N, C-alpha and C positions, 0 to 999 in steps of 0.2 A: 380470600381470591389475591392472587397475585398481582401486584400493579404492574401496568404495561412499562416497559422500557423502550426506549428510543436508540435504537442502534445505527452509527454513520459507518459505513461500511469504505475505507480506501485501498483501492488495487496497487498492484506492484507496476515495475516497469514495463511498458508497450502495451498493458492492458487497458482495462477501461470498467466503467460501472457494471459491464454486461456480464465480468467473469462472476460476479457474486451471484448468480441467478440460482443456483442450489440453495446457498446460505440461507438467501433473503427469505426465499419460499420457507423454509423450514422454521426462521425465526419469525416470521409473519404467522406462519401455522401455529406457532406456539403463543399467539396473541400479543406479540411486540410489534412498534412501528419500527421500520427499515428505512434508512436515508443511504442509498449507492451513489457516490458523487465520481463524476469523470473530472481528472486533474487537468490542467489545460493541454490542449493538443493531444488528448486520450480520448477513445471512446467515440464518443457524439460532440465532443467539445469542438465547435467553430474553428479555434484559432490553429495553426500549423506551426510545426516545430519550430521552422526557422524563423517563427515570430516572437517566440520565447527570446527575453533580455538575458534574464538569468533565471535560477532556481525559485525566485519568490514568485515569478510569473506562475510558474507549474503548481504550485500548492496555492495558489489565490482562491480557484474554486472554493477550496476548503475553507478558508479563511473568511471569505463572503458569507458561506453557509453560518460559520459559527457566530458570524457577527449578527446574521439575521434572527437568531434564536432568541425567543422571549427572555428575559432577565431571570425569570424563577425556573427554566427548561436546564435540565443538566443531562448529557448524552453519555451512551457507551461508546467509546471511540476504538475502532479495529482496524488496524494497518497491516497491511501484508509485503512482506518486500520491500521496495523502495516507500512502501506507503508508511515505515516505520519513521521516517524522515519528516514526512508530513504530521504524522503523529506529533513527534516532538515539537516542531515550532508550533502547532495548535496547543500543547499543552502548556508551552511557556508564555503565550498570548493568551489563554482564554482557559487558566485554571479553574475559575468560578463557574465555569460552564460544562465541565467535563467532570461525571462522577466517577468513571476511571478509565484507563486507557488501555487496550490489549495489543499486543504485538505478535502477531500470529506468523511465526517464521520471517521475522522482520528485522530491517535495521534499525539499533537501538542506540543513535549518539545521544551524548550528554557532555557532561563538563570535562569528564575524563577518558571519554572517547570518541574524536572526532567523527564526522562521516568517513572522511577521506581515510583513515585509519582502518574502517570497518570494512570499506570499499578494498583495501589493497590486501587485507588479509582474505578476503573472499577471492582476489585475482591471485594468490599466491600459486595454484595449482596449473599448469602449463595448459595455454588457450581455455581459459574457464568457459567463455561463452561460445567455442566450438565453431559452426558453421553461420554464427549469426554477422551480419554486415555492420561495421563500423561505416558512417557518412562523413563526409569532409566538404561540408558548405562553404568553409573557409580556406579550400585548397588544400592538397595532399602533404603542404610542408606545413601545416598547421594541425593541433590535435582536433581527432574527430570531434564533431558537433551533435553526433547524435546515434544510437544503434538500433537497429531492430535484429529481434532475436529470429535463428534462421528453421528450418523444420526438424534438423537433427537434433538441435539444442532442446527444442520445445517438445519432441518425444520421447529425449533419454533423460532429461533432467527436469521438466516440470510436468509432462503430461504422461508418465509411464504409467501412473495407476488410475487414469482415467480411462473412458470408454472411447475409441477411437472418433466416434460423431465431436466429442467436445474439442480434440485436436483440431478437426477439420474447421469446425466452427471458429476458433481461436486463430488458425493461420488466417482465416478471411477476415478478421476484424484488428488483428495487430496493426497498432502504429508505430514509426520510430520514437525513441525515448532520448530527450535531450541530454547531454553528458556537460553540466556544469558540475564546477567544484564550488560547491557550497562554503568554503572558506574564503571563494575569492568574492563573495557578494556581501549584500549587506547582513544577512543570517550568519554574523561571524561567531557567535556563542550561544549556546545552550545551557542556561544556567538552573534552569527549572525553580523559578521564581514561583512561590505559591505550591500547594500540595495535591497531586491527583495520585489517586491510587493504581498501581500496575499491575499488568499481566500478563504473562509470557505462554503463549503456545508454542512448543518446539515439537516438532513432527518429526519421529524416527519412524516412518512405515513398516519398515521389513517388508513381509509378505501381506501386507494388510489391502483389503480392497478401497479401491477410491472413495464407494459408498460410505463404507465403514468410519473412514477419516472425517467425511465431510459431516456424519452423523456424531462423530465423537467432539468435533468441534463446535458444532451446535448447539451439543449437550452441555459443553464446558460454558459457552456463552450464554447458555438459559440458566445456569448455576450461577453464574457470576451476577446474573443478572438481581440474583437473590441479596447478594451483600451489596451491591452499588446504590448508595442513596441518590 
C-alpha cells in the first residue's frame, strides 16, 4: 500500500488557502494529508497588508509551519505563482524537511535568477495586470505598496477556464498583495544550500476544461508522491 504523503499548498498573490479547495479534496481522497496555508495578510490571516514590514513577514506563516514539523517528517511543498518565492525560501531554510518541491506555474528564483528579474520578465507586456488596482499607502509620489487583482484580469487571465461560481467566490475573497522588493530585504540571496528534489508543472491549457487541469495536476502530484521519500 502506498505510504501517505503530506502536501503543503502555498497560494499565489491576492489569494489564500481557500483557492486549493478542489486540489486538497482530490489529494485527501487519494489518501494523502494536506495542509493549505494562508500567507500573512491573505485569506483568513488576521494581519492587514499595511502591517507587513517586508516580504519576510509575508511568508512567515510558512516558515513557522516548517519549524513546527517533527524532525522526522518531510513534506511535499507545492507553490503556485507568488507561492514559488515562498517555496524557494523554505527550501533554503529547511531542506531537511522537504522531500520535494513543486512549482506549479510559479515564480522560481534562485542564484541565477532573482525574483525582480522574473517579475520584470512577466511585466514586459503592456499593462500585464489590466484593471487591477495599485494601492499607494505611502502616497502617490512613492511606489505602490500593494496590488488587488481586478475582475477583468481575473476573468480573462486566471479564471477563464473555471466555472463562473469560482470567479464569484474569488472576487469575494481576494485581498491586496504586498509589493515588496525581496532584494531590498533580508532575503537577499537564495543559494539553495542543501538538496531538494524539484518538479515543475507548466500549464498550457489550450482548449482543456478547468476540471481536467485540476485532475491532471492532482494526478501529477499523486505520481510525484511515489518517488518522494
